[in-house]
Each structure stands twice: as C-alpha cells, then as structure tokens.
C-alpha positions as CSV (number, residue, x, y, z in Angstrom):
1,M,0.0,0.0,0.0
2,T,1.4,3.4,-0.9
3,S,1.1,6.6,0.9
4,D,-1.7,7.6,-1.4
5,D,-3.7,4.9,0.2
6,E,-3.6,6.3,3.7
7,P,-7.1,6.7,5.1
8,R,-8.9,9.9,4.2
9,H,-11.6,9.0,6.7
10,I,-11.2,7.0,9.9
11,P,-14.5,5.2,10.7
12,V,-15.9,5.5,14.2
13,L,-14.5,2.7,16.4
14,G,-12.5,1.7,13.4
15,R,-9.5,0.2,15.4
16,E,-11.8,-1.8,17.7
17,A,-13.9,-3.1,14.8
18,V,-10.9,-4.4,12.9
19,D,-9.4,-5.9,16.1
20,Y,-12.6,-7.9,16.6
21,L,-12.7,-8.9,12.9
22,G,-9.1,-10.3,13.3
23,P,-8.0,-10.3,9.6
24,R,-5.4,-12.9,8.8
25,D,-3.4,-13.9,5.8
26,G,-5.5,-15.8,3.3
27,G,-8.8,-14.6,4.8
28,I,-11.8,-13.4,2.8
29,Y,-13.7,-10.4,4.4
30,V,-16.8,-8.5,3.5
31,D,-16.9,-4.7,4.1
32,A,-20.7,-4.5,3.8
33,T,-20.7,-0.6,4.0
34,F,-17.6,0.6,2.2
35,G,-18.2,4.3,2.5
36,A,-14.7,6.0,2.4
37,G,-13.0,2.6,2.7
38,G,-11.7,2.9,6.2
39,Y,-12.4,-0.7,7.2
40,T,-11.2,-2.0,3.9
41,R,-7.9,-0.2,4.1
42,S,-7.3,-1.6,7.6
43,I,-8.1,-5.1,6.5
44,L,-5.9,-4.9,3.4
45,A,-3.0,-3.8,5.6
46,T,-2.8,-7.5,6.6
47,P,-1.0,-9.2,3.7
48,G,-2.8,-11.9,1.8
49,T,-6.3,-10.7,2.8
50,R,-9.1,-10.3,0.2
51,V,-12.0,-7.9,0.6
52,I,-15.4,-7.8,-1.1
53,A,-16.7,-4.3,-0.4
54,I,-20.3,-3.2,-1.0
55,D,-22.0,0.2,-1.1
56,R,-25.3,1.3,-2.6
57,D,-23.9,4.8,-3.1
58,R,-22.2,5.1,-6.5
59,T,-20.3,8.2,-5.2
60,A,-18.6,5.9,-2.7
61,I,-18.0,3.3,-5.3
62,A,-16.4,5.9,-7.6
63,G,-14.3,7.2,-4.7
64,G,-12.9,3.7,-4.2
65,F,-11.5,3.1,-7.7
66,D,-8.0,4.1,-6.7
67,L,-8.0,1.7,-3.8
68,V,-9.1,-1.1,-6.1
69,Q,-6.3,-0.3,-8.5
70,S,-3.7,-0.2,-5.7
71,S,-4.9,-3.4,-4.0
72,G,-3.2,-5.8,-6.4
73,G,-6.4,-7.6,-7.1
74,R,-7.3,-8.1,-3.5
75,L,-10.3,-5.7,-3.4
76,T,-13.5,-6.1,-5.3
77,L,-15.9,-3.2,-5.0
78,I,-19.6,-3.7,-5.8
79,E,-22.5,-1.3,-6.0
80,D,-25.4,-2.9,-4.2
81,R,-27.4,-3.0,-1.0
82,F,-25.6,-4.6,2.0
83,S,-28.7,-6.8,2.6
84,N,-27.6,-8.6,-0.6
85,L,-24.2,-9.4,0.7
86,A,-24.6,-13.2,0.4
87,D,-25.6,-12.9,-3.3
88,V,-22.8,-10.4,-4.0
89,C,-20.3,-12.9,-2.5
90,A,-21.8,-15.8,-4.6
91,S,-21.4,-13.7,-7.7
92,Q,-17.7,-13.5,-6.9
93,G,-17.4,-17.2,-6.4
94,V,-17.3,-16.9,-2.6
95,D,-19.7,-19.1,-0.5
96,Q,-17.9,-18.6,2.8
97,A,-16.2,-15.6,4.4
98,D,-13.9,-15.2,7.4
99,G,-15.5,-12.0,8.5
100,V,-18.2,-9.4,7.8
101,V,-18.0,-5.8,9.1
102,M,-20.7,-3.2,8.8
103,D,-21.1,0.4,9.8
104,V,-24.8,1.1,9.9
105,G,-26.5,4.4,8.9
106,V,-25.6,7.5,7.0
107,S,-22.0,8.4,6.5
108,S,-20.4,11.7,7.3
109,M,-19.5,12.1,3.6
110,Q,-23.2,11.9,2.7
111,V,-24.2,14.3,5.4
112,D,-21.6,16.9,4.4
113,Q,-22.9,17.0,0.8
114,A,-25.7,19.6,0.7
115,E,-27.0,18.2,-2.6
116,R,-27.7,14.9,-1.0
117,G,-30.3,16.5,1.3
118,F,-29.4,14.5,4.5
119,S,-28.8,17.5,6.8
120,F,-30.6,20.7,7.8
121,R,-27.1,22.2,8.4
122,F,-27.0,22.9,4.6
123,D,-29.9,24.1,2.4
124,G,-30.3,21.6,-0.4
125,P,-32.8,19.4,-2.2
126,L,-34.8,17.2,0.2
127,D,-33.5,13.9,-1.1
128,M,-31.9,11.6,1.5
129,R,-31.4,8.6,-0.8
130,M,-28.2,6.7,-0.2
131,G,-28.6,5.2,-3.6
132,H,-30.0,7.0,-6.6
133,D,-33.3,5.2,-7.1
134,G,-36.7,5.1,-5.4
135,P,-38.8,7.9,-3.7
136,S,-36.9,10.8,-2.1
137,A,-37.7,12.4,1.2
138,A,-39.5,15.2,-0.8
139,D,-41.7,12.5,-2.4
140,V,-42.6,11.1,0.9
141,I,-43.4,14.5,2.4
142,A,-45.6,15.3,-0.7
143,K,-47.6,12.1,-0.8
144,A,-47.7,10.4,2.6
145,S,-50.9,10.8,4.7
146,E,-50.8,12.7,7.9
147,T,-51.3,9.5,9.9
148,D,-48.4,7.8,8.1
149,L,-46.1,10.8,8.6
150,A,-46.9,10.9,12.3
151,N,-46.3,7.1,12.6
152,V,-43.0,7.3,10.7
153,I,-41.7,10.3,12.7
154,Y,-42.7,8.7,16.0
155,I,-41.4,5.2,15.3
156,F,-38.2,5.9,13.4
157,G,-37.4,9.3,15.0
158,E,-38.8,8.6,18.5
159,E,-40.2,12.1,18.3
160,R,-42.9,12.7,20.9
161,K,-44.4,15.6,18.9
162,S,-44.8,13.6,15.8
163,R,-48.6,14.3,15.4
164,S,-48.1,18.0,15.6
165,I,-45.2,17.9,13.2
166,A,-47.2,15.8,10.7
167,R,-50.1,18.2,10.9
168,A,-47.8,21.2,10.3
169,I,-46.3,19.4,7.3
170,V,-49.6,18.6,5.7
171,K,-50.8,22.2,6.2
172,A,-47.6,23.7,4.7
173,R,-47.6,21.4,1.7
174,A,-51.1,22.5,0.8
175,E,-49.8,26.0,0.3
176,A,-46.5,25.2,-1.5
177,P,-44.3,22.1,-2.2
178,I,-41.7,21.2,0.5
179,A,-38.7,20.6,-1.6
180,T,-35.6,21.7,0.4
181,T,-34.1,20.8,3.7
182,K,-34.3,24.3,5.1
183,T,-38.1,24.5,4.3
184,L,-38.7,21.3,6.2
185,A,-36.4,22.2,9.1
186,D,-38.2,25.6,9.5
187,I,-41.6,23.9,9.6
188,V,-40.5,21.4,12.3
189,S,-38.8,24.2,14.3
190,R,-42.1,26.1,14.6
191,V,-43.6,23.0,16.3
192,V,-40.6,21.7,18.3
193,R,-39.1,24.5,20.3
194,A,-35.3,24.5,20.6
195,K,-33.8,24.4,24.1
196,P,-30.3,25.3,25.1
197,H,-27.7,22.5,24.8
198,E,-30.2,20.1,23.1
199,I,-30.3,18.7,19.6
200,H,-31.8,20.8,16.8
201,P,-35.6,20.5,16.8
202,A,-35.6,18.9,13.3
203,T,-33.0,16.2,14.1
204,R,-35.5,13.4,14.9
205,T,-37.8,14.1,12.0
206,F,-34.9,14.1,9.5
207,Q,-33.6,10.9,11.0
208,A,-37.0,9.3,10.6
209,L,-37.4,10.2,7.0
210,R,-33.8,9.0,6.2
211,I,-34.5,5.7,7.8
212,L,-37.8,5.3,5.9
213,V,-36.5,6.4,2.5
214,N,-33.5,4.0,2.7
215,E,-35.5,1.2,4.4
216,E,-32.5,1.0,6.8
217,L,-33.9,-1.2,9.6
218,D,-35.3,-3.9,7.2
219,E,-31.9,-3.7,5.3
220,L,-30.1,-4.2,8.6
221,Q,-32.2,-7.2,9.6
222,E,-31.7,-8.8,6.2
223,A,-27.9,-8.1,6.2
224,L,-27.4,-9.8,9.6
225,V,-29.2,-12.9,8.3
226,A,-27.1,-12.8,5.1
227,A,-23.9,-12.6,7.1
228,E,-25.0,-15.6,9.2
229,R,-25.4,-17.6,6.0
230,I,-22.0,-16.9,4.6
231,L,-19.7,-16.9,7.7
232,K,-17.6,-20.0,8.1
233,P,-17.2,-21.5,11.6
234,G,-15.1,-19.0,13.6
235,G,-15.9,-16.2,11.2
236,R,-16.5,-12.9,12.8
237,L,-19.5,-10.5,12.5
238,V,-18.8,-6.9,13.7
239,V,-21.5,-4.2,13.6
240,V,-21.2,-0.5,14.5
241,S,-24.5,1.3,14.9
242,F,-25.5,4.8,15.8
243,H,-29.2,4.7,16.6
244,S,-31.0,2.9,19.5
245,L,-33.3,1.0,17.1
246,E,-30.3,-0.2,15.1
247,D,-28.5,-1.3,18.2
248,R,-31.6,-3.1,19.5
249,I,-31.9,-5.1,16.3
250,V,-28.2,-6.1,16.5
251,K,-28.4,-7.0,20.2
252,T,-31.6,-9.0,19.7
253,F,-30.1,-10.9,16.7
254,F,-26.9,-11.9,18.6
255,T,-28.9,-12.8,21.8
256,E,-31.3,-15.0,19.9
257,R,-28.6,-16.8,17.9
258,G,-26.2,-16.9,20.9
259,K,-28.4,-19.1,23.1
260,V,-29.3,-22.7,23.2
261,S,-32.9,-23.3,22.1
262,A,-34.7,-25.3,24.7
263,G,-36.3,-28.6,23.7
264,S,-39.9,-29.3,24.5
265,R,-40.7,-30.8,28.0
266,H,-43.3,-32.9,26.2
267,L,-40.8,-34.2,23.7
268,P,-37.6,-34.5,25.6
269,E,-36.0,-36.5,22.9
270,V,-36.0,-33.5,20.6
271,A,-32.4,-32.3,20.4
272,Q,-31.7,-28.7,21.5
273,A,-30.6,-26.4,18.8
274,A,-27.0,-25.3,19.2
275,P,-26.2,-21.6,19.3
276,R,-25.2,-20.2,16.0
277,F,-23.0,-17.4,17.4
278,E,-20.6,-16.9,20.3
279,I,-21.1,-13.4,21.5
280,L,-17.7,-11.6,21.9
281,T,-19.0,-8.4,23.3
282,K,-21.0,-9.0,26.5
283,R,-21.7,-5.2,26.5
284,A,-21.6,-2.9,23.6
285,V,-18.2,-1.3,23.0
286,V,-18.3,2.5,23.0
287,A,-15.9,5.2,21.9
288,D,-13.5,6.6,24.5
289,D,-13.3,10.2,25.5
290,D,-10.5,11.0,23.0
291,E,-12.4,9.7,20.1
292,V,-15.6,11.5,21.1
293,R,-13.7,14.8,21.4
294,A,-12.2,14.3,17.9
295,N,-15.5,13.2,16.4
296,P,-18.7,14.0,18.2
297,R,-20.6,11.5,16.0
298,A,-18.8,8.8,17.9
299,R,-20.8,9.6,21.1
300,S,-23.8,7.5,20.0
301,A,-21.8,4.6,18.4
302,K,-22.1,1.1,19.7
303,L,-20.1,-1.9,18.5
304,R,-21.2,-5.5,18.9
305,A,-19.3,-8.6,17.7
306,A,-19.9,-12.3,17.6
307,A,-18.2,-15.4,16.1
308,R,-20.0,-18.0,14.0
309,T,-20.2,-21.4,15.5
310,R,-20.3,-24.7,13.7
311,A,-24.1,-24.9,14.1
312,R,-26.0,-25.3,10.8
313,Y,-27.6,-22.3,9.3
314,E,-31.4,-22.5,9.4
315,E,-34.1,-20.2,8.0
316,S,-35.6,-18.2,10.9
317,G,-39.1,-17.0,11.3
318,E,-40.4,-13.8,9.7
319,A,-38.5,-10.7,10.9
320,F,-40.4,-7.8,12.4
321,R,-41.5,-5.5,9.6
322,W,-41.2,-1.8,10.1
323,P,-43.4,0.8,8.4
324,S,-43.0,0.2,4.7
325,L,-41.8,2.9,2.2
326,A,-44.0,1.3,-0.4
327,A,-47.1,1.4,1.8
328,V,-46.5,5.0,2.9
329,M,-46.1,6.1,-0.8
330,R,-49.4,4.4,-1.8
331,G,-51.2,5.7,1.3
332,G,-51.4,2.2,2.8
C-alpha cells in the first residue's frame, strides 16, 4: 500500500472493529458498508487478505476506484445494498467468508454534501437517498398521509411531537411544495421549540425520513441474516450502529442466535438447537473520550461482535417489519 492509500476517513470505532474482525493472511472479508473505505484499508493492511466491499452509493464506489487499483487484485468493489451481501459474494465465487463488518447508517461524507439532502445544516434538495433510485424524502413529504407521517416520525425518530409535526407538514404542503431541507427544518422548528444544549428541533424528523427512505432497519435485519449464512465456523461479524433502534436489532439478533434453544418438555428426545454465534462483546463497545472529542458523532456509536459457531444455518421466522416505504407512498 502506498502513501496515497492512507485513510482519508477514519471510521468510528475503526480500530476496535478491525481488532474484533481479526484479519489474517488468506482470509476473505466483506466490508458491507464501504463508505470512504476505512475498514477496507485496515483489512488490506494485513498481507494476503481479500476484501469484497459493498456500497449502494455510487459516489462511494467511484471514490474507491484508486484503492481497487492499488490493492493488487485483493479488493472487489460492488454497487449494491448490503442486505444482498450473500448474493454479492456468490457472484464473486465466494460461498464462505472469514468476517463481515458493517457500519450502519448514513456516512459523514453523505451528510456533508448539501446536494444529498441529508442534513438541515445545509440548504439543499430534500433527497436523503443513499442510492439513486426510489422515492426521495420530498416525495414522501408530498404524498404520505398525515397518519403515516406521524407514525414514521414517532417510530423511526422517536419524536414525541410527531402528530403536531405531521399536521404542520400537511398544512404547509397544501400551500407550497416542501422541496428543500431548510423548508422542512423551518416547519418542524415552529412546532418543536429549541432548548439550550439540546439537539436541533428537526433532528429526529430528519432521522425518521432518512431511515424510511432507505429502508434502513429492514436492510439491517436482512444483512445480519445474510452474514450468518456466509460466515464460516469461527468467522466474525462486527457491527457498529449509531441509533437505538439499530443497536436493539443487532443486540436481539446476537442474543437469539447466541443461546441454546430449549427442547420441549413434552418431547424431551427432541435435540436442543446449538447456538449459531458466540457473543464476543457482552456489552456494547463505545468510543473513548479522546475519540468523542475528535469526532462528536462517535458519542452514539455502539459496537457489537460475535463469532459464528459450527451450528448449521437455518431459516428463521419472519423478521419484524417496520413501516413500509411502499405502503407509505401508496397511502397504505
């Protein structure tokens, strides 16, 4: 690796994530959320490793071309959703991986680009799409019913004033389209009053719309199951999340798959199902004070890791389904 390949961006809890992943010579690893390539660079620093990296944002893919060129054939970069990681690996002739790492949620690069419409810090089009397809946040705001808007803002944003915000949005859009981040932030700010030393009044509403538009929680649930499918015995799964709902999904996934399923007392001969993961982080790993001072975004980060056991992969029951983007857009 040359000096040109030094990280331009250090992911939150990056050192801890790669330590838990434990890259080794000859190992195949999946960076499920490539972003600026911080995890991938750290993995490739171990000689003989191979990385399959995925990102649904073609801007991130384009930004990784130089790293692909300098990797000596050890990096394959694919534009896709991280929920499809098992199929992506299969397309590359890989049916088992030694590790999967994922950093869930929006990246700082996306937030800092006004034209992407993720942040109210910059006035830009109300987009919020990590990819470049499907309805934008402006489309949701224009079409969703007041009830759906309130539910989305309450569930995904955990915003207590969701009904008042939804009512204000519907009233405002009847007068003029809500097409920019500033317009929406101003509407929300008239309903949710700012208090000293608290987050911006529109934070939770923007978060809720971003999660809905990108179907982030369903994507996460599917990505965890896909990782379980492809990890070889001893393979590591490392997840960094930034939102309480995301962390709850990861924690529940590891807990359910990290315990022995009890047999029936009526049918004692039925064998107990072996745990499919050994949990490596009994508690979530959080950033230290130095990292939080250097990067305030790290304050909400939580890392959880587990190692795949030899237990056979089995299809699980239907995952919990969150409010659907398709249903919201059709008024369902």
